[in-house]
C-alpha positions in Angstrom: 221.8 228.9 164.0 223.0 226.4 166.6 221.3 228.3 169.3 218.0 228.2 167.5 218.1 224.5 167.4 218.1 224.3 171.2 215.3 226.9 171.5 212.8 225.6 169.0 211.5 222.1 168.7 209.8 220.8 165.5 207.3 218.1 164.8 206.4 217.2 161.2 204.0 215.0 159.3 203.6 214.2 155.6 200.1 214.2 154.1 199.7 212.2 150.9 196.6 213.4 149.0 194.7 212.3 145.9 191.6 214.1 144.7 190.1 211.0 143.3 186.8 209.7 144.7 186.9 209.0 148.4 187.5 212.6 149.5 184.7 215.1 150.1 184.6 217.3 147.0 183.2 220.7 146.6 181.9 220.3 143.1 184.8 218.5 141.4 188.2 216.9 141.7 190.0 220.2 141.1 188.3 221.7 144.2 188.1 219.3 147.1 188.3 219.1 150.9 190.3 216.6 152.9 188.8 216.0 156.4 191.3 215.2 159.1 188.6 213.6 161.2 190.1 212.6 164.6 193.6 213.8 163.8 193.5 217.6 163.5 196.4 220.0 163.8 196.3 222.3 166.8 198.1 225.6 167.1 199.0 226.6 170.7 200.1 229.9 172.3 203.8 229.2 171.9 203.6 227.3 168.6 203.1 228.0 164.9 202.0 225.7 162.1 203.6 225.7 158.7 202.2 224.0 155.6 204.5 223.2 152.7 203.7 222.0 149.2 206.3 219.3 148.6 205.0 217.7 145.5 202.2 218.1 143.0 201.2 216.4 139.7 198.2 216.8 137.4 198.0 215.3 133.9 197.0 217.7 131.1 193.8 216.0 130.3 192.2 219.2 128.9 192.8 221.0 125.6 195.3 223.7 124.9 192.6 225.6 123.0 189.6 225.8 125.4 186.8 228.0 126.7 189.3 230.3 128.4 191.0 231.3 125.2 188.9 230.4 122.1 186.2 233.2 122.0 186.3 236.4 120.0 183.7 239.1 119.4 182.9 239.7 115.7 180.8 242.7 114.5 179.8 244.1 111.1 177.7 247.1 110.1 174.9 246.4 107.6 175.5 247.0 103.9 174.2 245.8 100.5 176.3 244.5 97.7 174.7 243.2 94.6 172.1 240.7 95.7 173.7 240.3 99.1 172.1 242.0 102.0 174.4 241.9 105.0 172.6 242.8 108.3 174.0 244.3 111.4 176.0 241.6 113.2 177.2 241.4 116.8 178.2 237.9 117.8 180.8 235.7 119.4 182.8 233.2 117.4 184.5 230.2 119.0 187.4 228.3 117.7 186.9 224.5 118.2 188.5 223.1 121.3 191.5 220.9 120.8 195.3 220.7 120.6 196.6 222.3 117.4 200.0 221.3 116.0 201.0 224.4 114.1 200.2 228.1 114.0 198.9 227.6 110.5 196.3 225.0 111.6 195.1 227.3 114.4 194.9 230.3 112.1 192.9 228.2 109.6 190.5 227.1 112.4 190.0 230.8 113.2 189.1 231.4 109.5 186.7 228.5 109.4 184.9 229.7 112.5 184.5 233.2 110.9 183.0 231.6 107.8 180.6 229.4 109.7 179.3 232.3 111.7 178.8 234.5 108.6 176.9 231.8 106.9 174.7 231.5 110.0 174.0 235.3 110.0 173.8 236.1 106.3 171.2 234.3 104.3 172.9 234.7 100.9 176.2 233.3 102.2 176.7 229.6 101.7 179.5 227.0 101.8 179.7 227.3 98.0 180.3 231.0 97.8 182.1 231.9 101.1 185.4 230.5 102.1 188.2 231.3 104.6 191.8 230.1 105.0 195.1 231.0 106.6 197.4 233.0 104.4 200.1 230.5 103.5 202.7 233.2 102.8 203.1 234.0 106.5 203.6 230.3 107.5 206.3 229.5 105.0 207.9 226.0 104.7 207.7 224.9 108.3 208.1 221.7 110.1 207.5 220.7 113.7 210.3 219.3 115.8 210.0 216.7 118.5 209.5 219.6 121.0 206.5 220.8 118.9 208.3 224.0 117.9 207.6 225.1 114.3 210.7 226.2 112.5 211.6 227.1 108.9 212.3 224.1 106.7 214.8 226.0 104.5 217.5 228.4 105.8 216.4 231.2 103.5 212.7 231.0 104.7 211.3 232.7 107.7 208.1 232.6 109.7 205.8 235.6 110.3 203.7 234.3 113.2 201.2 237.1 113.0 197.6 235.8 112.4 196.8 236.3 108.7 193.6 235.0 107.3 191.4 235.7 104.2 187.7 235.6 104.0 186.5 235.5 100.4 183.1 235.6 98.7 183.4 234.1 95.3 180.4 236.1 93.9 182.0 238.5 91.4 179.4 241.1 92.2 180.2 241.1 95.9 182.2 243.9 97.5 182.9 244.2 101.2 181.1 247.5 101.9 182.1 247.5 105.6 185.1 246.1 107.5 184.8 242.9 109.4 185.8 243.8 112.9 187.0 241.7 115.9 187.5 242.2 119.6 189.5 240.0 121.9 187.5 240.7 125.0 189.5 240.7 128.3 187.1 242.7 130.4 187.8 242.6 134.2 184.4 243.1 135.6 181.5 241.3 137.3 179.0 243.3 135.2 176.7 241.3 132.9 176.8 242.5 129.3 174.6 241.6 126.3 175.3 241.6 122.6 173.1 243.5 120.2 170.6 241.3 118.2 171.2 243.3 115.0 168.3 245.7 115.3 169.2 247.9 118.3 167.8 245.7 121.0 169.3 243.4 123.6 170.7 240.1 122.3 172.6 237.1 123.8 174.3 237.5 127.1 178.1 237.3 127.0 179.3 234.5 129.3 182.0 235.1 131.9 184.5 233.0 129.9 183.7 235.0 126.7 183.9 238.3 128.4 187.2 237.6 130.1 189.1 235.5 127.5 192.8 234.9 126.6 192.3 234.9 122.8 194.4 238.1 122.6 197.4 236.1 123.9 196.8 233.2 121.6 196.2 235.2 118.4 198.4 238.2 119.0 195.5 240.6 119.1 195.0 243.9 121.0 193.5 243.3 124.5 190.1 245.0 124.8 189.3 245.8 128.4 186.1 247.8 127.9 182.8 246.3 126.6 181.6 248.7 123.9 178.1 249.1 122.7 174.6 248.9 124.1 171.0 249.1 122.8 171.3 252.8 122.4 174.5 252.8 120.4 175.5 249.2 119.3 179.2 248.5 118.8 178.8 248.5 115.0 177.4 252.1 115.1 180.3 253.5 117.1 182.4 255.7 114.8 185.8 254.3 115.9 185.2 251.1 117.8 188.2 249.4 119.4 189.5 246.5 117.3 192.0 243.7 118.0 193.1 243.0 114.4 193.6 244.9 111.2 190.7 244.2 108.7 191.4 245.4 105.2 189.6 244.8 101.9 192.0 243.7 99.3 192.3 246.2 96.5 192.9 243.5 93.9 189.9 241.4 95.0 187.2 243.4 96.7 185.4 240.2 97.7 188.3 239.3 100.0 188.7 240.6 103.5 192.2 240.2 105.0 192.4 240.0 108.8 195.9 240.4 110.3 196.9 240.5 114.0 199.0 243.4 115.2 201.3 241.3 117.2 202.8 237.8 116.7 200.7 234.8 117.8 201.7 233.2 121.0 204.8 231.2 120.5 203.3 228.3 122.5 200.0 227.1 121.1 198.4 227.4 124.6 197.9 230.0 127.3 198.4 227.8 130.4 202.0 227.7 131.5 201.2 227.3 135.2 198.5 225.9 137.3 198.0 227.6 140.7 197.3 225.6 143.8 195.3 227.3 146.5 194.3 226.4 150.0 191.8 228.3 152.1 194.1 227.7 155.1 196.8 229.8 153.5 197.1 233.6 153.8 199.5 235.0 151.2 199.6 237.9 148.7 199.3 237.9 144.9 198.9 240.2 142.0 195.2 241.1 141.7 195.1 239.7 138.1 195.9 236.2 139.5 193.0 236.0 141.9 189.8 237.1 140.3 188.7 237.9 136.7 186.7 240.8 138.0 189.8 242.6 139.3 191.3 245.3 137.1 194.7 244.9 135.5 196.6 246.7 138.2 200.0 246.2 139.7 198.7 245.7 143.2 198.8 243.0 145.7 195.8 241.5 147.4 195.1 238.9 150.0 195.5 235.5 148.4 195.1 231.7 149.2 197.7 230.7 146.6 200.1 228.1 148.1 202.2 227.4 145.0 202.2 227.0 141.3 203.0 224.0 139.1 204.9 224.3 135.8 203.9 222.6 132.6 206.3 219.7 131.8 206.8 217.7 128.6 207.5 214.2 129.9 209.9 211.7 128.2 206.9 209.9 126.6 205.8 213.3 125.1 202.8 213.5 127.4 202.2 216.8 129.2 201.6 217.3 132.9 201.8 220.1 135.5 204.4 219.2 138.2 206.1 220.4 141.4 209.0 218.3 142.6 211.4 218.7 145.5 213.0 220.9 146.4 209.8 222.9 146.4 210.0 226.5 147.6 206.3 226.8 148.5 205.1 227.1 152.1 202.8 229.2 154.3 202.5 229.7 158.0 199.0 228.9 159.3 197.4 231.3 161.8 194.3 229.3 162.6 194.3 227.8 166.0 192.7 224.6 164.8 193.0 222.8 161.5 190.6 219.9 161.1 190.3 220.0 157.3 192.4 221.2 154.3 190.7 222.6 151.2 192.5 222.6 147.9 191.6 224.4 144.7 193.2 224.4 141.3 193.0 227.5 139.1 194.6 229.0 136.0 196.7 232.2 135.7 193.6 234.3 135.9 192.0 232.8 138.9 189.6 230.7 136.8 188.7 227.1 137.2 190.6 224.8 134.8 188.7 224.5 131.5 187.8 220.9 130.6 186.1 220.3 127.3 182.4 219.8 126.6 182.3 216.6 124.5 179.0 217.1 122.7 179.7 215.6 119.3 178.9 211.9 119.0 181.5 209.5 117.6 181.3 208.4 114.0 179.0 205.4 113.6 177.1 206.0 116.9 173.5 206.8 116.6 172.2 210.0 118.3 169.8 207.9 120.4 172.7 205.9 121.8 175.0 208.8 122.6 174.9 210.9 125.8 176.9 214.2 125.6 179.4 214.9 128.4 180.4 218.3 129.7 183.6 219.6 131.2 181.9 219.6 134.6 181.3 215.8 134.2 185.0 215.2 133.6 186.0 217.2 136.7 183.5 215.3 138.8 184.1 211.7 137.8 186.6 211.7 134.9 190.4 211.8 134.7 190.9 215.2 136.2 192.3 214.1 139.6 195.6 215.5 141.0 198.2 214.1 143.3 200.0 216.1 145.9 202.1 215.9 149.1 201.9 218.3 152.0 204.2 218.7 154.9 202.7 220.0 158.1 205.2 221.3 160.6 204.7 222.5 164.1 207.3 224.8 165.6 207.3 225.4 169.4 209.3 227.6 171.7 210.9 225.4 174.4 212.0 228.3 176.5 208.7 230.0 176.6 210.1 233.4 177.6 210.9 236.4 175.5 214.0 237.9 177.1 213.4 241.3 175.5 209.8 241.8 176.5 209.5 239.5 179.5 206.6 237.8 177.6 206.1 234.4 176.1 208.4 234.5 173.0 206.9 234.4 169.6 208.4 231.6 167.6 211.0 232.5 164.9 210.9 230.2 161.9 214.3 229.0 160.8 215.3 229.4 157.2 215.3 226.5 154.7 219.0 225.8 155.4 218.3 225.0 159.1 219.2 221.5 160.0 217.6 219.7 162.9 216.6 216.2 164.0 212.8 216.3 163.4 210.5 213.8 165.1 207.4 212.5 163.3 204.2 213.0 165.2 202.4 209.7 165.3 199.4 210.5 167.3 196.7 213.1 167.1 198.7 215.3 164.6 200.4 217.6 167.1 197.5 217.9 169.6 
């Protein structure tokens, strides 16, 4: 590589970036643009620019359970049992956003969400006769270690981390005449779908986050990639609809419906292991599922703007952040002839914006007239959602200028990461 050092010269400059106020944003602090103003980078005929992501840090100031993984479709065909008339139901349940400590507490939150929705939809169901809870038998004698890993408390015990909840009506005359079904929707499409309103007509629209949701990962359910049902044949009228969980009426207590996942719940009580950092100046390739929720789950590569990805870290003080530290492997060659701004965007593993919580519940003791609700969009605009990163811009030039093989100006060859050279820092006009 000694010959390469004499042929190619390099200039480099570090860019230290914060997405806090002061930079031109494109909606929020997770999608922003840095204007280089009078110091742009210029690519010439015999040069090439390389942008490297040297460092990145983002505190996890959003919940593990959030809009990207807390929605499940629930449907039930009408039946009558005793004095209870259960109508056709096609709805979305949402597990409250937050950080859950154990699989049992998350399963219990699922059960409570089911109960709340059934009470909303069935007039004869009330908080006094309908209840739901996680099945304690599948979450035996556990404790949580300092690393937030739930393990058996006694050597003879074991944990079955499959979702297992029971929904019970205490009315002795009640019998579940139809199964309570669930679908973990993960539909890769840009089509707009609507739920049924219970009478064969169009109901509420399914939002993008509900339609393409990671609840199947979280709860160990079957992934449903096709939206079933319309006003002609609603989902509850389909003979064999797809389901994500097993729903079985207990033979010993016909008023109890037991819902069990087919697979273990996610070992981590979240679905965000990485955050992906993209730049519109970057031209790379990525699996289609990383780029856009409308893409099918296919093992194909598509053009991408992904520059790198940051891994979730548990810090010594037990806080959580997403970080990239040197030595970072992430870089991309820039083909643009002129770079006068750099656009950065943070997304999750499905190409979605990061999901910050809607804080709509007023604090205890605060009057409704004195409380203003805040949304996740508010947090990304002026809250604590800013990231910090360091970019390295390098300019490689061919000092010889002649391609000996073709008799043409030689195209620069980028040395590998082990190449050692004395780099000079450009101090004026960023390589113009």
